[in-house]
C-alpha positions as a Python dict, from the first residue, in 0.01 Angstrom:
ca = {
    (1, 'X'): (0, 0, 0),
    (2, 'X'): (142, 334, -47),
    (3, 'X'): (47, 636, 190),
    (4, 'X'): (11, 975, 189),
    (5, 'X'): (60, 1138, 554),
    (6, 'X'): (52, 1463, 706),
    (7, 'X'): (264, 1581, 1001),
    (8, 'X'): (206, 1848, 1281),
    (9, 'X'): (573, 1994, 1387),
    (10, 'X'): (646, 2144, 1691),
    (11, 'X'): (646, 2486, 1531),
    (12, 'X'): (262, 2391, 1445),
    (13, 'X'): (356, 2377, 1037),
    (14, 'X'): (245, 2078, 831),
    (15, 'X'): (434, 1840, 663),
    (16, 'X'): (283, 1617, 353),
    (17, 'X'): (513, 1283, 276),
    (18, 'X'): (503, 969, 100),
    (19, 'X'): (567, 623, 238),
    (20, 'X'): (506, 260, 231),
    (21, 'X'): (520, 209, 613),
    (22, 'X'): (366, 531, 815),
    (23, 'X'): (523, 403, 1148),
    (24, 'X'): (892, 397, 1040),
    (25, 'X'): (851, 707, 852),
    (26, 'X'): (734, 872, 1159),
    (27, 'X'): (970, 754, 1374),
    (28, 'X'): (1214, 850, 1120),
    (29, 'X'): (1082, 1214, 1118),
    (30, 'X'): (1107, 1223, 1492),
    (31, 'X'): (1462, 1071, 1502),
    (32, 'X'): (1602, 1323, 1283),
    (33, 'X'): (1631, 1101, 986),
    (34, 'X'): (1319, 1223, 795),
    (35, 'X'): (1298, 1504, 531),
    (36, 'X'): (1538, 1812, 605),
    (37, 'X'): (1261, 2032, 667),
    (38, 'X'): (1094, 1833, 970),
    (39, 'X'): (1454, 1781, 1117),
    (40, 'X'): (1459, 2097, 1306),
    (41, 'X'): (1110, 2057, 1401),
    (42, 'X'): (1053, 1784, 1580),
    (43, 'X'): (898, 1633, 1766),
    (44, 'X'): (623, 1532, 1502),
    (45, 'X'): (283, 1460, 1526),
    (46, 'X'): (95, 1207, 1284),
    (47, 'X'): (-248, 1394, 1187),
    (48, 'X'): (-376, 1287, 877),
    (49, 'X'): (-311, 936, 670),
    (50, 'X'): (-455, 842, 334),
    (51, 'X'): (-408, 523, 167),
    (52, 'X'): (-386, 396, -210),
    (53, 'X'): (-330, 75, -427),
    (54, 'X'): (-51, 269, -670),
    (55, 'X'): (239, 409, -601),
    (56, 'X'): (130, 700, -871),
    (57, 'X'): (-211, 746, -697),
    (58, 'X'): (-70, 829, -367),
    (59, 'X'): (214, 1048, -543),
    (60, 'X'): (-50, 1228, -707),
    (61, 'X'): (-255, 1283, -380),
    (62, 'X'): (52, 1418, -209),
    (63, 'X'): (115, 1664, -502),
    (64, 'X'): (-252, 1754, -494),
    (65, 'X'): (-227, 1856, -69),
    (66, 'X'): (109, 1991, -111),
    (67, 'X'): (-72, 2253, -370),
    (68, 'X'): (-353, 2344, -53),
    (69, 'X'): (-319, 2668, 120),
    (70, 'X'): (-259, 2640, 481),
    (71, 'X'): (-611, 2693, 560),
    (72, 'X'): (-736, 2414, 345),
    (73, 'X'): (-476, 2187, 486),
    (74, 'X'): (-624, 2240, 834),
    (75, 'X'): (-976, 2165, 694),
    (76, 'X'): (-829, 1835, 575),
    (77, 'X'): (-645, 1744, 901),
    (78, 'X'): (-991, 1815, 1086),
    (79, 'X'): (-1241, 1598, 900),
}
């Protein structure tokens, strides 16, 4: 399975990413081994996950979410 996830960082910013293993990836972010963006913003908290059958569908959705405004992302997370 393929997943798109949204993390809430310690500075209240939101980070969107793609993975095949959500738990492992969140642990990597919190250990400082994740994306450069999250390294100075730990701890991070998983606030949203979507599951997909194909990598291409997940990557397309990741791109869509990254194009949203902060307010739109917050609405997605709160849903």
